[in-house]
MIDOSE-1310 file (N, C-alpha, C; in nm, 2 decimals, decimal comma, always signed):
residues 270
mtrn	-3,81/-4,77/-6,45/-3,76/-4,81/-6,31/-3,71/-4,90/-6,29; -3,69/-4,93/-6,16/-3,62/-5,03/-6,08/-3,76/-5,12/-6,05; -3,82/-5,12/-5,98/-3,93/-5,21/-5,93/-4,00/-5,28/-6,01; -4,04/-5,44/-6,04/-4,09/-5,46/-6,18/-4,20/-5,41/-6,17
ltqq	-4,27/-5,45/-6,24/-4,45/-5,51/-6,23/-4,50/-5,52/-6,12; -4,50/-5,65/-6,15/-4,60/-5,69/-6,02/-4,51/-5,60/-5,86; -4,44/-5,54/-5,82/-4,47/-5,41/-5,76/-4,50/-5,32/-5,79; -4,48/-5,23/-5,88/-4,52/-5,14/-5,93/-4,72/-5,18/-5,90
lnvt	-4,80/-5,21/-5,95/-4,93/-5,29/-5,98/-5,01/-5,34/-5,82; -4,84/-5,31/-5,71/-4,89/-5,38/-5,65/-5,00/-5,53/-5,60; -4,91/-5,61/-5,72/-5,01/-5,73/-5,71/-5,01/-5,80/-5,64; -5,08/-5,84/-5,50/-5,16/-5,98/-5,41/-5,24/-6,12/-5,50
rhgr	-5,19/-6,21/-5,40/-5,24/-6,33/-5,45/-5,33/-6,37/-5,35; -5,47/-6,44/-5,37/-5,49/-6,48/-5,26/-5,60/-6,65/-5,34; -5,64/-6,71/-5,24/-5,75/-6,84/-5,30/-5,63/-6,93/-5,26; -5,72/-7,09/-5,26/-5,64/-7,26/-5,25/-5,63/-7,27/-5,39
giip	-5,72/-7,22/-5,54/-5,73/-7,30/-5,59/-5,61/-7,35/-5,65; -5,63/-7,38/-5,79/-5,47/-7,42/-5,86/-5,54/-7,33/-6,01; -5,66/-7,31/-6,05/-5,65/-7,23/-6,17/-5,60/-7,07/-6,12; -5,52/-7,02/-6,21/-5,53/-6,89/-6,22/-5,60/-6,76/-6,27
vvmi	-5,65/-6,69/-6,20/-5,77/-6,60/-6,23/-5,72/-6,45/-6,25; -5,75/-6,33/-6,29/-5,59/-6,23/-6,29/-5,73/-6,16/-6,28; -5,76/-6,06/-6,24/-5,92/-6,00/-6,20/-5,87/-5,78/-6,15; -5,90/-5,76/-6,28/-5,83/-5,59/-6,39/-6,00/-5,56/-6,29
hgfg	-5,98/-5,44/-6,19/-6,14/-5,36/-6,11/-6,15/-5,25/-6,28; -6,22/-5,21/-6,28/-6,28/-5,10/-6,31/-6,27/-4,99/-6,31; -6,32/-4,92/-6,38/-6,34/-4,73/-6,38/-6,36/-4,68/-6,20; -6,28/-4,60/-6,14/-6,28/-4,54/-5,99/-6,23/-4,64/-5,97
cdqt	-6,20/-4,74/-5,97/-6,22/-4,85/-5,80/-6,04/-4,87/-5,85; -6,00/-4,97/-5,70/-5,91/-5,08/-5,74/-5,93/-5,19/-5,70; -5,79/-5,21/-5,67/-5,86/-5,41/-5,62/-5,92/-5,47/-5,53; -5,92/-5,35/-5,40/-6,07/-5,39/-5,29/-6,17/-5,36/-5,32
awsr	-6,15/-5,33/-5,48/-6,37/-5,38/-5,53/-6,42/-5,48/-5,51; -6,27/-5,60/-5,50/-6,28/-5,74/-5,53/-6,36/-5,79/-5,39; -6,32/-5,72/-5,30/-6,32/-5,79/-5,10/-6,44/-5,85/-5,05; -6,56/-5,87/-5,16/-6,63/-5,87/-5,08/-6,68/-6,00/-5,21
llpr	-6,67/-6,03/-5,29/-6,57/-6,08/-5,38/-6,56/-6,24/-5,38; -6,40/-6,22/-5,29/-6,30/-6,24/-5,28/-6,31/-6,38/-5,22; -6,39/-6,41/-5,04/-6,40/-6,52/-5,01/-6,54/-6,64/-5,04; -6,58/-6,61/-5,09/-6,66/-6,69/-5,23/-6,63/-6,75/-5,35
leah	-6,48/-6,72/-5,37/-6,41/-6,79/-5,47/-6,21/-6,88/-5,46; -6,22/-6,86/-5,31/-6,13/-6,82/-5,29/-6,07/-7,00/-5,28; -6,18/-7,01/-5,24/-6,08/-7,23/-5,22/-6,15/-7,30/-5,36; -6,15/-7,23/-5,48/-6,18/-7,25/-5,61/-6,07/-7,18/-5,70
yrli	-6,02/-7,14/-5,69/-5,92/-7,04/-5,78/-5,79/-6,98/-5,72; -5,69/-6,96/-5,80/-5,57/-6,90/-5,80/-5,60/-6,74/-5,79; -5,62/-6,67/-5,76/-5,67/-6,50/-5,74/-5,59/-6,41/-5,77; -5,51/-6,35/-5,89/-5,43/-6,27/-5,88/-5,46/-6,09/-5,96
lldl	-5,47/-6,00/-5,83/-5,57/-5,91/-5,84/-5,40/-5,79/-5,84; -5,52/-5,68/-5,92/-5,37/-5,59/-5,92/-5,47/-5,36/-5,91; -5,36/-5,30/-5,92/-5,41/-5,18/-5,91/-5,36/-5,12/-6,05; -5,42/-5,10/-6,08/-5,38/-4,99/-6,27/-5,32/-4,90/-6,22
pgfg	-5,20/-4,85/-6,28/-5,15/-4,72/-6,25/-5,23/-4,58/-6,24; -5,19/-4,55/-6,11/-5,27/-4,42/-6,08/-5,38/-4,43/-6,03; -5,40/-4,60/-5,94/-5,56/-4,66/-5,87/-5,48/-4,71/-5,79; -5,56/-4,70/-5,65/-5,53/-4,80/-5,54/-5,39/-4,76/-5,51
aadp	-5,32/-4,84/-5,45/-5,16/-4,89/-5,43/-5,14/-4,90/-5,52; -5,09/-4,84/-5,58/-5,00/-4,89/-5,69/-4,87/-4,79/-5,73; -4,78/-4,80/-5,72/-4,65/-4,72/-5,72/-4,65/-4,60/-5,83; -4,67/-4,45/-5,74/-4,77/-4,34/-5,79/-4,60/-4,36/-5,92
aafd	-4,52/-4,38/-5,90/-4,38/-4,39/-6,01/-4,45/-4,47/-6,21; -4,56/-4,52/-6,15/-4,56/-4,59/-6,22/-4,68/-4,50/-6,32; -4,75/-4,42/-6,27/-4,82/-4,37/-6,38/-4,78/-4,29/-6,47; -4,83/-4,29/-6,61/-4,79/-4,18/-6,70/-4,85/-4,18/-6,72
pgrh	-4,91/-3,96/-6,72/-5,08/-3,95/-6,78/-5,05/-3,96/-6,97; -4,95/-3,99/-7,06/-5,02/-3,98/-7,13/-5,03/-4,10/-7,21; -4,95/-4,21/-7,14/-4,97/-4,38/-7,18/-5,14/-4,40/-7,12; -5,12/-4,38/-6,94/-5,22/-4,40/-6,87/-5,39/-4,35/-6,93
gdpa	-5,34/-4,25/-6,97/-5,50/-4,17/-7,01/-5,60/-4,26/-7,10; -5,55/-4,36/-7,15/-5,59/-4,45/-7,29/-5,58/-4,59/-7,22; -5,75/-4,62/-7,24/-5,76/-4,78/-7,19/-5,61/-4,87/-7,28; -5,58/-4,80/-7,41/-5,43/-4,94/-7,45/-5,33/-4,96/-7,36
ghae	-5,33/-4,82/-7,28/-5,16/-4,79/-7,22/-5,15/-4,93/-7,15; -5,28/-4,90/-7,04/-5,35/-5,02/-6,91/-5,36/-5,14/-6,93; -5,35/-5,15/-7,06/-5,32/-5,31/-7,14/-5,22/-5,32/-7,19; -5,13/-5,26/-7,23/-4,97/-5,26/-7,18/-4,93/-5,33/-7,14
dvaa	-4,98/-5,28/-7,00/-4,94/-5,32/-6,91/-4,94/-5,45/-6,80; -5,12/-5,44/-6,81/-5,15/-5,59/-6,79/-5,04/-5,66/-6,91; -5,05/-5,71/-7,04/-5,02/-5,78/-7,13/-4,86/-5,80/-7,08; -4,80/-5,73/-7,02/-4,64/-5,70/-6,97/-4,63/-5,77/-6,86
lcee	-4,70/-5,76/-6,75/-4,72/-5,85/-6,63/-4,78/-5,97/-6,63; -4,80/-5,99/-6,71/-4,87/-6,19/-6,75/-4,74/-6,24/-6,77; -4,68/-6,11/-6,89/-4,52/-6,19/-6,91/-4,45/-6,21/-6,83; -4,44/-6,09/-6,74/-4,37/-6,11/-6,61/-4,40/-6,22/-6,50
ldle	-4,54/-6,27/-6,51/-4,55/-6,39/-6,42/-4,59/-6,54/-6,50; -4,56/-6,54/-6,61/-4,49/-6,61/-6,65/-4,66/-6,71/-6,72; -4,75/-6,59/-6,73/-4,88/-6,67/-6,71/-4,94/-6,75/-6,87; -4,98/-6,85/-6,86/-5,03/-6,91/-7,00/-5,16/-6,97/-6,96
gamm	-5,29/-6,97/-7,04/-5,37/-7,02/-6,99/-5,44/-7,04/-6,87; -5,47/-6,84/-6,87/-5,48/-6,83/-6,75/-5,64/-6,78/-6,78; -5,72/-6,82/-6,63/-5,86/-6,68/-6,65/-5,85/-6,53/-6,64; -5,92/-6,39/-6,63/-5,95/-6,27/-6,67/-6,06/-6,26/-6,65
vghs	-6,10/-6,20/-6,53/-6,20/-6,19/-6,53/-6,19/-6,01/-6,46; -6,32/-5,89/-6,57/-6,18/-5,76/-6,57/-6,39/-5,68/-6,56; -6,40/-5,59/-6,44/-6,56/-5,54/-6,50/-6,51/-5,40/-6,57; -6,62/-5,39/-6,59/-6,65/-5,28/-6,67/-6,55/-5,21/-6,80
iggt	-6,42/-5,11/-6,78/-6,32/-5,10/-6,85/-6,23/-5,17/-6,83; -6,22/-5,24/-6,71/-6,15/-5,34/-6,64/-6,14/-5,45/-6,79; -6,27/-5,49/-6,78/-6,31/-5,61/-6,87/-6,24/-5,56/-7,02; -6,28/-5,45/-7,04/-6,19/-5,39/-7,18/-6,05/-5,43/-7,20
igmm	-6,01/-5,38/-7,12/-5,85/-5,39/-7,06/-5,76/-5,55/-7,10; -5,84/-5,60/-7,00/-5,78/-5,76/-7,02/-5,87/-5,82/-7,15; -5,95/-5,78/-7,23/-5,96/-5,79/-7,40/-5,86/-5,75/-7,46; -5,81/-5,64/-7,51/-5,69/-5,59/-7,55/-5,60/-5,67/-7,49
asvl	-5,53/-5,68/-7,37/-5,41/-5,77/-7,32/-5,40/-5,90/-7,46; -5,54/-5,93/-7,41/-5,54/-6,11/-7,46/-5,46/-6,10/-7,62; -5,57/-5,98/-7,70/-5,45/-5,99/-7,82/-5,35/-5,89/-7,86; -5,28/-5,83/-7,74/-5,17/-5,84/-7,78/-5,13/-5,93/-7,74
rpgt	-5,09/-6,05/-7,62/-5,06/-6,14/-7,59/-5,10/-6,25/-7,60; -5,12/-6,29/-7,74/-5,18/-6,43/-7,73/-5,18/-6,55/-7,69; -5,32/-6,63/-7,63/-5,24/-6,75/-7,54/-5,20/-6,70/-7,37; -5,21/-6,58/-7,31/-5,24/-6,53/-7,23/-5,36/-6,63/-7,17
frkl	-5,44/-6,59/-7,20/-5,58/-6,66/-7,19/-5,60/-6,74/-7,22; -5,76/-6,80/-7,12/-5,78/-6,95/-7,24/-5,94/-6,86/-7,15; -6,00/-6,82/-7,18/-6,14/-6,73/-7,09/-6,13/-6,56/-7,03; -6,18/-6,56/-7,11/-6,21/-6,43/-7,11/-6,41/-6,38/-7,03
clic	-6,41/-6,33/-6,91/-6,53/-6,31/-6,84/-6,51/-6,12/-6,76; -6,62/-6,14/-6,91/-6,71/-5,92/-6,91/-6,79/-5,90/-6,80; -6,75/-5,88/-6,69/-6,88/-5,79/-6,62/-6,90/-5,66/-6,65; -7,02/-5,65/-6,71/-7,10/-5,52/-6,75/-6,99/-5,42/-6,85
ssar	-6,91/-5,47/-6,91/-6,81/-5,38/-6,99/-6,92/-5,35/-7,13; -6,83/-5,28/-7,21/-6,93/-5,20/-7,32/-6,78/-5,23/-7,45; -6,81/-5,20/-7,58/-6,74/-5,20/-7,65/-6,73/-4,95/-7,71; -6,83/-4,93/-7,70/-6,90/-4,86/-7,73/-6,95/-4,81/-7,62
ylde	-6,98/-4,59/-7,56/-7,05/-4,60/-7,48/-7,14/-4,47/-7,55; -7,14/-4,45/-7,69/-7,15/-4,33/-7,80/-7,22/-4,36/-7,88; -7,46/-4,39/-7,84/-7,49/-4,39/-7,94/-7,47/-4,37/-8,11; -7,48/-4,49/-8,15/-7,48/-4,40/-8,33/-7,60/-4,47/-8,40
pphy	-7,68/-4,36/-8,35/-7,81/-4,42/-8,47/-7,85/-4,47/-8,57; -7,89/-4,52/-8,66/-7,94/-4,63/-8,57/-7,94/-4,77/-8,56; -7,81/-4,79/-8,64/-7,74/-4,93/-8,61/-7,67/-4,96/-8,41; -7,67/-4,90/-8,43/-7,57/-4,87/-8,28/-7,63/-4,77/-8,12
rggy	-7,66/-4,90/-8,00/-7,66/-4,81/-7,89/-7,53/-4,82/-7,73; -7,49/-4,74/-7,77/-7,48/-4,76/-7,68/-7,51/-4,68/-7,51; -7,59/-4,58/-7,53/-7,66/-4,58/-7,38/-7,61/-4,42/-7,39; -7,55/-4,38/-7,41/-7,54/-4,18/-7,43/-7,52/-4,16/-7,57
seae	-7,60/-4,01/-7,55/-7,62/-3,93/-7,65/-7,44/-3,83/-7,65; -7,38/-3,79/-7,80/-7,31/-3,74/-7,77/-7,31/-3,58/-7,60; -7,42/-3,51/-7,62/-7,44/-3,41/-7,56/-7,44/-3,45/-7,39; -7,52/-3,58/-7,32/-7,57/-3,64/-7,23/-7,36/-3,70/-7,22
legl	-7,28/-3,76/-7,21/-7,14/-3,74/-7,22/-7,05/-3,59/-7,20; -7,07/-3,50/-7,31/-7,03/-3,34/-7,25/-7,10/-3,36/-7,14; -7,17/-3,37/-7,13/-7,25/-3,28/-7,01/-7,16/-3,40/-6,83; -7,17/-3,48/-6,92/-7,13/-3,57/-6,77/-6,95/-3,50/-6,71
mqlm	-6,90/-3,48/-6,85/-6,79/-3,39/-6,86/-6,76/-3,33/-6,79; -6,84/-3,22/-6,83/-6,81/-3,08/-6,76/-6,88/-3,06/-6,57; -6,94/-3,19/-6,58/-6,96/-3,16/-6,48/-6,85/-3,21/-6,36; -6,76/-3,32/-6,44/-6,62/-3,44/-6,37/-6,50/-3,25/-6,35
eqny	-6,56/-3,18/-6,49/-6,41/-3,09/-6,41/-6,48/-2,94/-6,35; -6,60/-2,90/-6,32/-6,70/-2,82/-6,31/-6,69/-2,82/-6,11; -6,72/-2,94/-6,05/-6,77/-3,03/-5,93/-6,73/-3,17/-5,89; -6,62/-3,16/-5,90/-6,57/-3,32/-5,89/-6,65/-3,40/-5,83
ldwa	-6,68/-3,35/-5,68/-6,78/-3,44/-5,57/-6,88/-3,46/-5,58; -7,00/-3,32/-5,66/-7,10/-3,35/-5,67/-7,08/-3,50/-5,83; -6,98/-3,49/-5,91/-6,97/-3,56/-6,05/-6,99/-3,74/-5,99; -6,93/-3,74/-5,87/-6,91/-3,83/-5,77/-7,02/-3,88/-5,74
gtls	-7,09/-3,81/-5,68/-7,23/-3,87/-5,63/-7,34/-3,93/-5,71; -7,36/-3,79/-5,84/-7,43/-3,83/-5,96/-7,42/-3,98/-6,00; -7,24/-3,99/-6,00/-7,20/-4,14/-6,14/-7,21/-4,25/-6,03; -7,25/-4,19/-5,89/-7,25/-4,34/-5,76/-7,37/-4,38/-5,80
tval	-7,51/-4,29/-5,81/-7,66/-4,27/-5,79/-7,69/-4,32/-5,89; -7,63/-4,26/-6,04/-7,72/-4,37/-6,16/-7,58/-4,50/-6,16; -7,52/-4,54/-6,16/-7,44/-4,64/-6,13/-7,49/-4,79/-6,09; -7,54/-4,69/-5,94/-7,59/-4,85/-5,82/-7,78/-4,85/-5,88
gdag	-7,80/-4,73/-5,92/-7,92/-4,75/-5,92/-8,04/-4,84/-5,79; -8,13/-4,95/-5,83/-8,18/-4,97/-5,74/-8,14/-5,07/-5,63; -7,99/-5,15/-5,70/-7,93/-5,18/-5,62/-7,86/-5,13/-5,50; -7,84/-5,05/-5,49/-7,76/-4,94/-5,45/-7,81/-4,85/-5,30
tpnh	-7,73/-4,93/-5,16/-7,85/-4,86/-5,06/-7,77/-4,76/-5,02; -7,78/-4,65/-4,93/-7,72/-4,56/-4,93/-7,54/-4,57/-4,88; -7,52/-4,75/-4,82/-7,40/-4,72/-4,78/-7,29/-4,81/-4,90; -7,39/-4,82/-4,98/-7,31/-4,89/-5,12/-7,29/-4,71/-5,20
rhdl	-7,36/-4,66/-5,20/-7,33/-4,51/-5,26/-7,22/-4,46/-5,23; -7,22/-4,47/-5,08/-7,08/-4,34/-4,98/-6,97/-4,43/-4,98; -7,01/-4,54/-5,04/-6,90/-4,68/-5,09/-6,83/-4,61/-5,19; -6,87/-4,66/-5,29/-6,87/-4,63/-5,46/-6,77/-4,50/-5,47
qqrl	-6,86/-4,38/-5,40/-6,83/-4,23/-5,43/-6,71/-4,21/-5,36; -6,71/-4,24/-5,27/-6,57/-4,20/-5,21/-6,44/-4,27/-5,26; -6,52/-4,43/-5,34/-6,38/-4,50/-5,45/-6,32/-4,38/-5,48; -6,44/-4,35/-5,56/-6,39/-4,22/-5,73/-6,31/-4,10/-5,66
lavp	-6,39/-4,07/-5,53/-6,34/-3,95/-5,52/-6,14/-3,92/-5,44; -6,12/-4,12/-5,42/-5,99/-4,14/-5,39/-5,91/-4,10/-5,48; -5,97/-4,12/-5,65/-5,81/-4,12/-5,70/-5,87/-3,96/-5,77; -5,76/-3,91/-5,80/-5,64/-3,76/-5,82/-5,81/-3,72/-5,94
pevl	-5,82/-3,58/-5,96/-5,86/-3,56/-6,08/-5,80/-3,57/-6,21; -5,64/-3,56/-6,21/-5,59/-3,54/-6,32/-5,56/-3,74/-6,37; -5,60/-3,80/-6,27/-5,58/-3,97/-6,33/-5,69/-3,97/-6,39; -5,87/-3,96/-6,32/-5,96/-3,98/-6,40/-6,01/-3,93/-6,51
rpla	-5,98/-3,79/-6,54/-6,05/-3,69/-6,61/-5,99/-3,77/-6,68; -5,90/-3,71/-6,80/-5,81/-3,78/-6,89/-5,93/-3,91/-7,01; -5,91/-4,00/-6,83/-5,93/-4,15/-6,89/-6,06/-4,11/-6,85; -6,16/-4,06/-6,85/-6,30/-4,12/-6,86/-6,36/-4,01/-7,00
rsif	-6,27/-3,92/-7,04/-6,28/-3,88/-7,10/-6,23/-4,02/-7,27; -6,14/-4,09/-7,27/-6,09/-4,15/-7,38/-6,20/-4,26/-7,40; -6,23/-4,32/-7,23/-6,35/-4,39/-7,24/-6,45/-4,41/-7,30; -6,52/-4,33/-7,20/-6,67/-4,23/-7,28/-6,68/-4,25/-7,40
fgdt	-6,61/-4,13/-7,48/-6,60/-4,08/-7,60/-6,51/-4,25/-7,72; -6,45/-4,33/-7,67/-6,38/-4,44/-7,68/-6,44/-4,57/-7,81; -6,36/-4,60/-7,85/-6,40/-4,68/-7,94/-6,38/-4,82/-7,95; -6,41/-4,95/-7,92/-6,29/-5,05/-7,92/-6,36/-5,18/-8,01
rhll	-6,48/-5,11/-8,06/-6,60/-5,21/-8,14/-6,48/-5,30/-8,31; -6,34/-5,20/-8,34/-6,28/-5,25/-8,44/-6,17/-5,39/-8,41; -6,18/-5,38/-8,27/-6,04/-5,50/-8,23/-6,14/-5,61/-8,20; -6,30/-5,59/-8,18/-6,37/-5,71/-8,11/-6,32/-5,88/-8,20
prvt	-6,29/-5,80/-8,36/-6,35/-5,94/-8,43/-6,12/-5,96/-8,43; -6,07/-5,96/-8,39/-5,94/-6,00/-8,27/-5,90/-6,07/-8,20; -6,03/-6,08/-8,09/-5,98/-6,13/-7,98/-6,00/-6,30/-8,05; -5,98/-6,38/-7,98/-5,99/-6,48/-8,05/-6,02/-6,63/-7,91
tpsv	-5,96/-6,52/-7,78/-6,05/-6,62/-7,65/-6,18/-6,60/-7,66; -6,25/-6,73/-7,61/-6,37/-6,73/-7,56/-6,40/-6,69/-7,52; -6,52/-6,60/-7,47/-6,56/-6,46/-7,36/-6,67/-6,50/-7,35; -6,69/-6,48/-7,21/-6,79/-6,47/-7,13/-6,87/-6,28/-7,12
ivqt	-6,97/-6,25/-7,20/-6,99/-6,18/-7,08/-7,11/-6,14/-6,96; -7,11/-6,13/-6,87/-7,19/-6,15/-6,80/-7,24/-5,94/-6,75; -7,39/-5,97/-6,78/-7,47/-5,83/-6,73/-7,51/-5,88/-6,67; -7,59/-5,74/-6,60/-7,70/-5,72/-6,49/-7,80/-5,66/-6,59
ahda	-7,95/-5,72/-6,51/-8,03/-5,73/-6,65/-8,08/-5,58/-6,62; -8,06/-5,46/-6,53/-8,07/-5,35/-6,53/-7,94/-5,28/-6,44; -7,88/-5,27/-6,62/-7,74/-5,12/-6,60/-7,78/-5,04/-6,67; -7,70/-4,85/-6,67/-7,83/-4,78/-6,65/-7,63/-4,76/-6,76
ivpm	-7,57/-4,79/-6,65/-7,43/-4,76/-6,75/-7,42/-4,79/-6,88; -7,46/-4,98/-6,85/-7,43/-5,01/-7,05/-7,55/-5,02/-7,08; -7,66/-5,04/-7,15/-7,74/-5,15/-7,15/-7,72/-5,25/-7,26; -7,85/-5,34/-7,24/-7,85/-5,47/-7,28/-7,83/-5,45/-7,48
eaae	-7,86/-5,38/-7,51/-7,82/-5,41/-7,65/-7,65/-5,39/-7,65; -7,67/-5,32/-7,57/-7,47/-5,34/-7,62/-7,36/-5,41/-7,55; -7,49/-5,55/-7,46/-7,41/-5,66/-7,44/-7,42/-5,72/-7,47; -7,55/-5,78/-7,55/-7,57/-5,80/-7,71/-7,49/-5,80/-7,79
ylae	-7,44/-5,71/-7,81/-7,38/-5,63/-7,89/-7,20/-5,74/-7,86; -7,17/-5,71/-7,78/-7,04/-5,75/-7,73/-7,03/-5,91/-7,77; -7,19/-5,94/-7,74/-7,15/-6,15/-7,75/-7,18/-6,12/-7,89; -7,25/-6,11/-8,01/-7,24/-6,08/-8,04/-7,17/-6,11/-8,15
tlpd	-7,02/-6,01/-8,17/-6,93/-5,96/-8,23/-6,82/-6,00/-8,26; -6,83/-6,02/-8,08/-6,71/-6,11/-8,08/-6,67/-6,25/-8,13; -6,60/-6,34/-8,18/-6,54/-6,41/-8,24/-6,59/-6,57/-8,15; -6,64/-6,53/-8,05/-6,67/-6,65/-7,98/-6,69/-6,59/-7,79
gdlv	-6,85/-6,57/-7,85/-6,85/-6,51/-7,71/-7,02/-6,54/-7,66; -6,99/-6,53/-7,58/-7,16/-6,59/-7,53/-7,21/-6,47/-7,39; -7,28/-6,43/-7,34/-7,42/-6,39/-7,29/-7,44/-6,50/-7,18; -7,44/-6,36/-7,04/-7,47/-6,50/-6,91/-7,58/-6,28/-6,88
vmqt	-7,69/-6,34/-6,78/-7,75/-6,20/-6,76/-7,76/-6,22/-6,60; -7,75/-6,15/-6,56/-7,76/-6,18/-6,41/-7,89/-6,10/-6,35; -8,03/-6,17/-6,30/-8,15/-6,05/-6,26/-8,11/-5,97/-6,12; -8,01/-5,94/-6,17/-7,98/-5,81/-6,03/-8,00/-5,68/-6,09
aghy	-7,97/-5,64/-6,03/-7,90/-5,43/-6,09/-7,73/-5,37/-6,10; -7,80/-5,31/-6,12/-7,68/-5,17/-6,08/-7,54/-5,28/-6,20; -7,42/-5,12/-6,19/-7,33/-5,20/-6,28/-7,18/-5,22/-6,22; -7,21/-5,20/-6,04/-7,17/-5,31/-6,04/-7,15/-5,44/-5,90
pqlt	-7,20/-5,47/-5,96/-7,31/-5,63/-5,86/-7,14/-5,71/-5,78; -7,02/-5,64/-5,81/-6,93/-5,72/-5,70/-6,93/-5,62/-5,58; -6,98/-5,48/-5,57/-7,03/-5,45/-5,40/-7,16/-5,49/-5,42; -7,22/-5,51/-5,53/-7,39/-5,51/-5,41/-7,46/-5,65/-5,46
dpet	-7,39/-5,74/-5,51/-7,47/-5,82/-5,53/-7,35/-5,96/-5,55; -7,25/-5,92/-5,47/-7,11/-6,05/-5,49/-7,14/-6,16/-5,46; -7,25/-6,27/-5,38/-7,28/-6,33/-5,41/-7,41/-6,43/-5,51; -7,45/-6,36/-5,61/-7,51/-6,44/-5,74/-7,42/-6,38/-5,83
lawv	-7,25/-6,29/-5,81/-7,20/-6,28/-5,90/-7,06/-6,40/-5,90; -7,06/-6,45/-5,79/-7,04/-6,52/-5,76/-7,05/-6,68/-5,80; -7,14/-6,68/-5,78/-7,20/-6,79/-5,82/-7,21/-6,82/-6,02; -7,24/-6,71/-6,07/-7,22/-6,74/-6,27/-7,05/-6,69/-6,28
lrgc	-6,99/-6,63/-6,16/-6,82/-6,63/-6,23/-6,80/-6,79/-6,18; -6,84/-6,86/-6,07/-6,79/-7,05/-6,08/-6,86/-7,13/-6,22; -6,96/-7,06/-6,27/-7,00/-7,15/-6,36/-7,00/-7,13/-6,45; -6,90/-6,99/-6,53/-6,84/-6,93/-6,65/-6,66/-7,03/-6,67
ltvs	-6,62/-6,94/-6,54/-6,50/-6,98/-6,56/-6,44/-7,16/-6,50; -6,54/-7,27/-6,51/-6,56/-7,40/-6,49/-6,55/-7,42/-6,62; -6,62/-7,36/-6,72/-6,62/-7,41/-6,83/-6,56/-7,47/-6,94; -6,60/-7,63/-7,02/-6,45/-7,67/-7,07/-6,45/-7,58/-7,17
dr	-6,35/-7,62/-7,21/-6,30/-7,55/-7,32/-6,38/-7,56/-7,43; -6,39/-7,47/-7,53/-6,46/-7,53/-7,65/-6,40/-7,59/-7,84
C-alpha cells in the first residue's frame, strides 16, 4: 500500500495538552465512540485517535480478512502505527478489546507506553470452572454467535441491550445498535469469534507497562472477577472501579469516566 498507517487508520489528533494518549476503540465501534469523552480530556492531553481496519473511516484497503479476524493482527498495526508516529512513553486508553489490543502492542513494542488504561477489558470471556470466571459458558457464546449468523439485526439489538444494562437509555441503545450494524458482518463475525473464544491470559506476565484496569461496578459483558484477574495477574496492575453500570461508560457516563481517567493518566511512574 502506498498510504501510510496514519492515513490508513484515519488517525486524528485532538487536545491541547503535552502528554500523548493513544485511544483505541472497542468491539463494534470506531473512534467516534470517544466523542462525548474528548471535551473532558482535551485540555489535559494530546489525544491520538484511530479506526481499526474494517471499522469507521479506516481505509477499506487496509483490511485483511486473515490478519484482522484476530486481535493480534490489530495489535501489530497499532505497534507499527506507534513506530510510524515515533511514540515513546505515551499513554494508552483502550476500551474492551481495544484495551487488550493496546496491551498486546505494548509487548510487541516495549517502551511505546508508560501506562495502560484498560476500560472494561478481559483476558478471557469463556468460563473455566472452578478456577476462572470469564462470564460465559461455551453454550452461551455459541448461541450468541449463532444469532449473529442468523439475524445480524436481532444480534445487534440484543447485544446493545445487554451491554448497556441499566445505564442504557433508549437513545444509548439505538446509538450502540447502529454502531454495530455499521460494521460489515464479514468484518465483525470472525473477530467476534476470535475475541469471545480467545485467551490472552498467557500474555499477561509479559506486560511490563504499569496498567490500570477501569471497570464499571455492574458490567454484564465483563464480570468483576475477570477484571480482578487482570489486576492480580498483570505484573504491575491496579483496579479502579467506577460506581456506574454498563460496558460502554464512554457512551453512558463520560463525565465519571473522564474523572477516573485523569486520575489514572497522571499517576506518577512507580
